[in-house]
N, C-alpha and C positions, 0 to 999 in steps of 0.2 A: 504494499501499499504504500502512495507517495505519502510523504510528511512535510509539510511547510510550517516554517519558524511564523512566528510573529511574536510583538509584544504590545504593552497595553501603553494608551498616550494618553493625558488628558485634554480633554476637548474644554479648552478654555474659554472660546466663545459661550459657551452656556455656562459658565460659572465653575466653582468649585464642587469638586464632588461628582464630576461627570467624566467617563471614560469612553475610547475605542479600542479596539484592536488595530492593529496595522500589520497585514502581512508584510513578509522580508522576500524580496525576491532575491532571485538567485542568479540576478543576472538577465540580459535581453538578447535574446534570437534575431540574428537578422531574416530579412525577408529572401534573400539568396539560401541561408542557412538551412530554413523550413520549407522550402521548396525541394534542396537536396534533400531531407529527410522524409519527405512524405516520396518523393520517389524511389526511397530503397527498394528492392525485390517487387519494384513494379518494371514495365517494359516503358515508360515514360522516362523522358528526357527531364532532369531541372530546367533547361531553357524554354521548352514548349512548357510547362507548367508557371514558370514566370511571365512567361506572354499570355498564357491563356489567364491569368488570376489579375495581371495587369488591363486586360481591355474590361474582366468583369468588373473590375473596380472604378473604371471610367463610367462602367454604365450606371453603378450603383449611385456615383458621385453626381450624375446626370439626373437621375429621377428624382435623390432626394433633394436636389437644387428646384424640383419641379413641385416639392411639397411631400412625395409620397413616403411612407412607412418602407423601406427595400430589408429583404431579410441577404444577412449575408452567409452564407452556408443552409442547409436543409434543420428546423429545427435546433438553431444555435442562437446567433445575434441577429436585431433586428435596429437598423439604423435610421434615424427622422432627425427633421428638421426640428430645432428647440430654441426658442426665444426665452431668455432669462427677463425678466421684469415683474418688478412688484411696486406697489406705490401703499403707503401708512397715511393716517392721518401726522400732519406737523401741529407740532405742540409749541407753547409759549414756555418762556424760561420759568413763569411758574408752572407750568405741567399743563395748564387748559388746553383744549384742543382749538386751534388758529385756523386749521383747515380740513374738514373730513375730506377722506380719500373716495371716490367714488371710480366705477368701472371705466368712466371716462378716461379718467389718469393715465391707464394702462395702453400706453403706446410704445410703437416700437423702436423710436428714438430714443427712447429710455432706458430702453433692454440692451442686452448683449445676444448676439446670433452665437447658435450654440449647435455642434453636433451631439444629439442624443443616441444613446444606445443600450437596448434593453437584452437580457438574457431567455431563452426561451427556459421555461420552467424543466422540462423534461432533461436539456442540459445540464440545468443548476443539479437536479435529483440526483443525476449521474456523476456531476463529478462530486457530490457531497458523499455518494456514498463510497466514492474510491480514494479521500483526502482524510490522511490526519494530521494534525495539528501539534505544534510544538513550541511552548510559550518558553522566549528568553528575554533576560535584564536587555535594555533598549542600549546601555551605555556598554555593557561588557558582553554581550552576544553570550554569556552564558544561561545553559538552560536553567529554567524557573522551576517547571514540572514539563512532565510529559503527560498530556494531553490527548486522549483518542474520544470526541465527541463522539463517535460514530459506533462506538462499544460501551452501552449504556451511560452515557454524561449527558449533560441538560445538552437538547439540539434546539431548547424553543422558550416558550412561556413567557412570564413575565418581566423577567430581570435579564435573558438569554436571546438566543436565536439570530436572526439577521433577516435580509432580505431575499426572499425568495430567487431573486433574479427575474421577476418576472413585468419589473414596471420600472419606477422610480430608483434613483440612487440615494440610501440615506447615509452614506457614507462620506464624511466631512473634507476627506480629500479630497472627492469628486473624480474617481478615476475612471469611470464610464462617461461621465459627461464630460465635457471640456472645452 
């Protein structure tokens, strides 16, 4: 079973006593490395795969720019246009409401265009069944505890769990949406 390391980090945006898990990456693979690995034990040349995937991604990009939700792989990831904009009441220095926020105040020129992504529930469930987690100390990298949430540990509930990957991204690091 795959083992992914993580550490706990305080979410200072929410104040004290709020923490979230941060997975530690093992590095970054290049597109060429992935194509070569995907072609092992097949008759497909990595150069052919690179060309096919590059053309596919051009089509994905073109259709996202038209406003479509576009699958990247079957039952894997869906990419979509996303507009990050919100408004709220403005207040005077004494805390009284100066201006009440309305839906008419939400406009694209006040937001940031982003590319959103969601992971299919099926792929997310497959990942969860194949991974185990190892908590480390952020500063030293030393193992804090060996934790395998797939074997009788907490997998959800009031204080645990996480996003199934079926929609939004609650991770403060914003790894899927950017």
